[in-house]
N, C-alpha and C positions, 0 to 999 in steps of 0.2 A: 373535386369541386372547383369550379372556375370562380373568378372573382365576382361576377354578376350573381351567380348562384349563392355565394357566400353572403354578398350583401343583402339579397332579398330574403334570404332564410331567417327565421325567428330563432335567435340564440336560446337554447334551454340548457339546464345543467348537464344533460346527457345526450346532446344532440348527436345524431349519427355522424361519424367522420372517419376519414381514412388517413393513412400515414400520420404526419405531424400536423395536421390542419386544425386541430381542436383549440378552442379558446375558452377561458373561464367565462362564466356567466356575467361575472363583474366587469369584464372587458368589453367595451363597446366595439361592434362589428365595424371595420373599416374597409373601403375598397383598396384594391392592389396598389394603385398610384399613391394613395395617401400613406399606405403601410410602408412602401420602399422609401419614400421620402423621409418619413419618420424615423426608419432605421438609420438613414444616413446622417440625420441630425443627431442621432443617438449614439454614433460610433464610439466605442470604448477605446478601441486600440489604434484608431488612426493616428492620434497624436501621442502615442506611447513614447516614441523615441525622443521627442522634444520634452515630454514630461520627465523622463528618465534624466535627459542631459541637464535639465535645470536643477535637478535635485542631486546629480552627480553622486558624490560619496556620502550623501545623507546617510543616517542610520537606517539599515535596511529593516522592513518589517518583520516581526517574529513570526516566522511560518514553521509549520511542521515539515520535517524532512519528507521527501517524496515517498509514496507508499511502496512497499515491496509486494510485488504480485504474489497472490495467495497461493498456497499449495495445499492439497486436501491432507487430512489427518489419517493416518494409517488405521485400516480396519484390524482390530484386535481379535483374532480368532483362536478359540480353545479347541483343540482336537482331543476326542475321547474315545477310547477303545473300550466298547462294552462287551463283555464276554462271561462265559461260565464254563467251568470244567465239571463235565458230569462224571458221577461216581457209578461204577458198575453194580448192578443189582441182579440177582438171579430171577430168571422166569418172569420178566416184566420188561416193558419198554423203559429204559432207563437213560437213552441219550437222545438228544435233539438233533436236528440237522446241523451241518456245519463242520468245517475243517479244522477248528481249533479245539483240539481234543486234550492236549497236555499243556502244562506250564511252559514247556520248551516251545510248543507251537504259539503260545501267546507272545513270548519274548521275540521269536522270530518275526511274528506279524508286526509288533511294535517298531522293530528295527526297519522293517519294510516301509511302514506307514511314514515313519520319520524321513526316510529317503525320499519318498514320493511328495511330501509336503515341502521339503527343501527345494525340489524340482519346480514344484507349483509356484512357490513364492519367487523363485528366480525368473520364470518367464511371465510373471504378471506385470502388466504395464502400469498398475496402480499399486499403492503402498499397503502391504499386508504385514501386520506384526504377527507372527505365527508363535502362539505360546506353546510351552512344553506339553507334549502328549501326556494325558493322564489315562489311567486305567480305572475302569469301572466294573467291579465286581460284587458290589453290594449296594444296599440302599443308602448307607453312610457315604460311600465314594460318590454316588450319583448326586447326593444332596450337596456335597462339596463342590462339585463341578458347576452345578445349577446356580450356586451362590457366589460365584467367582466374578472376577471384574474382567469381563470381555464384551465385545460387541455381537458375536455369533458364536454358536457351538456346531463344530463339525463332528457328527457322531458316526463312529464306525461301528454298525450294529451287527457284529458278528454272531452275538447271541445274548443270552441274559434275560432277566425278568422284564415283561412288559412295564411293570410299575416304575422300573429304573428309567425307561425311555420317557414314561409320562412325567417324571419328576424333571428330567432335562428340558421336555418341551414346556412344561408349566413354569419355566424360569422367566417366561416372556422374552427371553433374548431369541433371536431367530436361530432355528435349528435347520441344518442341513444334514440329511441322513445319508451315508454312503454305504451301500451293500455290494457284495462281490457276487458275480455270476460266473462269466468266463475268465475274469482276472484272477479268480481262486486265491486262496482256499475258500470255497463257498460260504456264504453267511446264511444263518438260520433266518434272519430277517429279510433276506431276498425272497423267501417262501411266503412269510406271513405278515409282512408290513401292511399290506393292503387290508386283509381280512381281520387280523387280530388288532393291530395298533390303530389303523384309521377308522375302521368299521366296528370295532370292538365285538367282533364275531357276529355281526349283523350284516344287514344288506346296504345300509346307508352310512355315510361317513358321520362319526360322532365325535371324533377327536377335535377338541376346540382350537388347539394349538399348532396343528400340523395339517397339510393336505398333500395330494399326490405330487404337486410342484416342489415340495421339499425333499423328495427322495430321489437319490442318484443312483444308477446302477452302472458300476465299472468305469465311467468315463470322467476323467479329471476335467476335461473341457467344460462339461456341465456342472462341475463344481464351481470352475472359474467364472463362469458368467452369473451364476448366482451370487458369488461373493462380489463381483463387479457391481451388480445391482444393489447389494447392501452397503457397499462402500459409497456409491452415489447417494443412497438415502442418508446415511450416517452423516455426510458432509453437506447435504442439502438442509437436513434439519438444524434448527437453531441459527440459521443465517442472519446475519446483522445487515440491514438494508438502510440505505440513505434515500429518502424521498425528497428530491429537489422540488421545491415549490408546493409541497404536500401531496396528499393522496388524490389522484384523478384518473379514474377508470374510464374506459370507453362506453361503458353501458350502466344503467341504473342498477341491474343486479350485480354487476361487477363491483360497483361503487359501494353497494351495501354489504355484499357478502364476501368479497375478496379480502379485505383486510382482516376480517373475523377469521375466515378460513385459514389464512397465512399464519396467524398467531396461534389458533387452536390445534391445527392438524400439523403444521410444519414448524411450529415453535419459533417463528421469525420475530426477530427484535427489529421494529421498524422506527426509525427516527426521521422526523421531518426537519428540513432546512429551508428556510424562507429564501425567497428570491432577493430580498433585501440584504440578508446576509451573504449571499453569493455575490451580489453587486458590490458591497463593501470590500470583499476579498479580492474581486476582480481589479478594483481601483488600488488597493494596497499593493498588489503583486505587480501591476503595471507601473508603478511608481518606483520599483527596484531595479536600478539599472543592471546589476548582475543577473538578476532573474529574467529580464527582458532579453539580455544577450543569449542566456542559454535557451530561452523558448525559441528565439529565431534561429538559433543553431539546430534544434530539433526539427523544426519545420523544414529547414534546408536539407537535413538529413533524410526526412521522409521523401522529400520531392526529388532527390537524387536516385531514387530506387529505379532500376530499370524497367520494371513492369508496371510503372505507375505514370499516368500523364495527367496534367493539370488543365482544366478547362473552366476554371474560375479565377477569382482575383486571389493573388497570394495572400493578402492580408487576412483572408478568412481562414487559412491553414495556420497562420500565426496566432489568430484569435482562438483557433481550436487548441492549440498547445497551451495557450494561457489558461483556457477554461479546464483543460485536463489537469494542469498543475493544481488548480484550486479544488477541483473535485478529488483528486488524489490525497491532497492535504486533509481534506474532510473525512476521507475513508480511514486514513491513518490515525487521525484524533479519535474516532469513534470505534475503531475496529471492524468497520464494515467491509465486506467483500463484494456487495452487490449495490448497485445504484440505478435509480429510476428517476427520469425527469418528467415532471407533470406539465407545467405551463409552458409548453415549447413555444407557440405562436402568440400567446397572450403577453408574455413578458419576458421569457428568458432570451429569446432571439435578440431583443434590444440590449439586454444587459452583456451578453457575449458578443454581439455584433456578428453573429453566425448562428445558425440553428445548431443544436447539440449533436447532430447526426454523426459527423466525423468523430467527435469526442468519444461517443459510444462505441463506434468501431475501433478505435484505439484501445479503449479500455478492455473490451472483449479480446482483442489480439494479444493483450499482456496477460490474460489469465484470470481477469475479473469477470463478473457477470453485470452487464449494463444494458438497459432496455428503455426504449421510447415509451414514456408515461409510466406512471406508478400504479399499474393494473395488475392486481394481485390474481387475476384469472390467468394470465399467461407467465407471470414471474416465477412461481414455483415449478412449472414444467420447464421453463428456461434453465433454471439452476440445477434441477435435477439431471436433466439431459447433458448439461455441461459436465457435472461431476461423473455421471456415468461413462460418458464418451472420452473425456479429457480434451475435448475440442470446443471451440466456440458454439454457441448457439445462436441462430438467427431467427428473430422473431418477425413475422412479416404478416401482411394482410392476405386472407384467404379469398381466392376467387371461385367462380361457379365451376364445380367439376363437370366435365363434359368429355365424351369420347374416350374415356380412361386417362385423363390428364387433368391437371390444375395449375394455375398460375399462382406464383407467390411472389410478392413484392414489397420493398420498404426502403426508405432512404437511410436508415441506420443499420448498416450490415457490416459483420466482420470480414476480414480478408484472409485471415490464417485459418481457413476452414479445415484443413486436415490437421491442424495443430502444430504444424511446422512450417509450411511454406505459404508465402503470399500468393493469392491469386492476382491475375492481371486486373488492374483497376484504373478507372477514371476518376478523378475528383471533380465533381460538377456542383452545380447549385442544387439545393433542395428543390424538389420538382414543383411543389404547390406554391411555395413563395417565390421561386425562381432567385433565390438569394443564398449566400453563404456557400458552406462546404459540405458535401455529402459524398458517399461512395456508391459508385456503380461498378460492382463487382462482376467479373466475367467467370462464372461458374464453369467447372469441368464437365463437359458433355460425357454422358455415361456414368457419372459419378452415382453411386448408390447412396441414398439418404434415409435418415429417420425422420418422421414427420408427426407431430403431435398437434391435436386440435382440441383444447379444453373448452368446456362449455362455460357459460357465464355465471352459473350458480355454484360452480366448483364441486360438482358432484360426479362428473364423468369425464373421461378423455378418450377421443378416437386416435387411433394410430395406424399409419401406412408406411410400408416400404416404398421408396420412390426411386426413379433413376432421371437424372437431369437430361432433358432433351436439348435445351437451348438457354442462353441468357439474351432475350430479346431485348427490344428498345421501344417498347410501347410508350405512349404518353400516360405514364403513371409513375409511381415511386421508382426511383432510379435502379436500385438493385433488383433484378428481376430473374426468375427462373421458371420455365415451363417444365413440369415434372410429370412423368408417367406414373400412374398409380399401380402398384403391383398388388391385385387383389380385386375385390368386389367394389368397383368404383360407384357402381349404382347404388348400393347399400349406403356408401358414404354420402352420396347426393341426397338420398331420401331422409338420412338420420342425422346429418352434421348439424351441430349446434356451435355457439361460440362465434368467434370472428378472426382470432390470430391462428397461425400455424407457426410451431416452433421446430425448426429444422437443424439437423447437424449431419456431417458426413459420416457414413457407415451405418450399419444395421444393428440397432440396440432395442428393438421391439420387445425381445423376450426379457431384457433387464427391466425395462420400464414397466411392463405388466407385472413382474414378480414383485417390484417395489411397491407399486400402487395396490396390490393385494394386501401388502403388509399395513398400508395406511388406510384401508377401507374406501378407496376411490374406485369407482366403476371403470372398467377398461373395455374398450371395443376395438380390437385388432382387425382391421379390414384386410390385412394381408394374411391372416392366418388361414391355413388350409383346414377346411371341415371335413 
């Protein structure tokens, strides 16, 4: 939206907007010239050095220590070997399928499983706490495992009663059932898991606590990606979120439904922090000579990076680190690991003397989740994808799908997209205000991406596997990627809802779909082969 369009439009509570251009309905609409002049007059950091010098060694404000970047909590997995040793009877069928025929067979299989689980945990890139293997050969032992303290149960269904497996599934803890075919000794439930357990000896699935996605044959890679999904879900649930400037979604449905959905389904703890409180802390921090010196050092360190160029005023980078200090202190005090900014253009840009774009980029690169606007249609997908992938999530504006591709763009973009290395980046002004500091990230051509598009009423997500074609330089939000859509792009075009796309490096569509099924959210994987 250009300045004239912005001036001529009628401000509403949920006016259509892109990037960080939205304003509160209580903020009068001003033209761009007035806007920039007002910012110049309201600069917070321009006189920081003088203010700090005048106060010199005065008592420093009492501020919380800088936040420690969060790490996920380990997924507690309880493995259980379900078995039954048959007793021989004359002139009748007395034994079931399965290679565990004696107590010695069970002991050998238990040792084998323990070794496999040790190997699985060692090669996992996320934290797993693998609990001791239990043996389930009775209803009492099944009930004990079901009632135990764990996040998921990994069931080795070599044999045993259907009722024991149903007891484990009814624990409401996610169950992953492992059965052996070629990895041997063959398991009974490789034969009858579908017919007996899921379908209850009928033609339609009737088991309320398991489905075909919960059963794995032979392959520990298939176990690992399911555990990765559960790990991501565990760490996304119950997230503490700070909403700077209150709750401000991009749409009326998102404003009405998003916070309710976040609290009811995702169990989020959402705490609002007013712009007034942020402004007070900005002034307090800027009056501390020691902190000012450290903030300037951090800005210099960032700007010394070889794959980064500065194409805006350095003071905006310094202001960014001041804001980052304030935001991280707030997160430390509240225990929050996620931060959203609401009133970007209406008030926050004046308080920070820069839009928060670069602040959000820095926070995401440090391991937090931080997004433009406090919109709870895109916040849960961003948090879930971050925990599943172990990488930053890029929340961007979705453009019109065409010819098998889509453009994604935003001014608040992480740089450490693979979780380790910084992508080449220019620090430029925020596009729509042409002010402050924002990131233009040059994404890696050919990189495979996971892309999620949630709808505005929080009931359904679309997903597709992408491949980055280019990082163009269109007149739009600074960080841009043209992405090839792997799959039925016309289906996406016809059915797409929502506004934002959440992107990370790598392919995690299976994990996202598995987690969403557990949470009761509809999933449409455009890249899935039919």
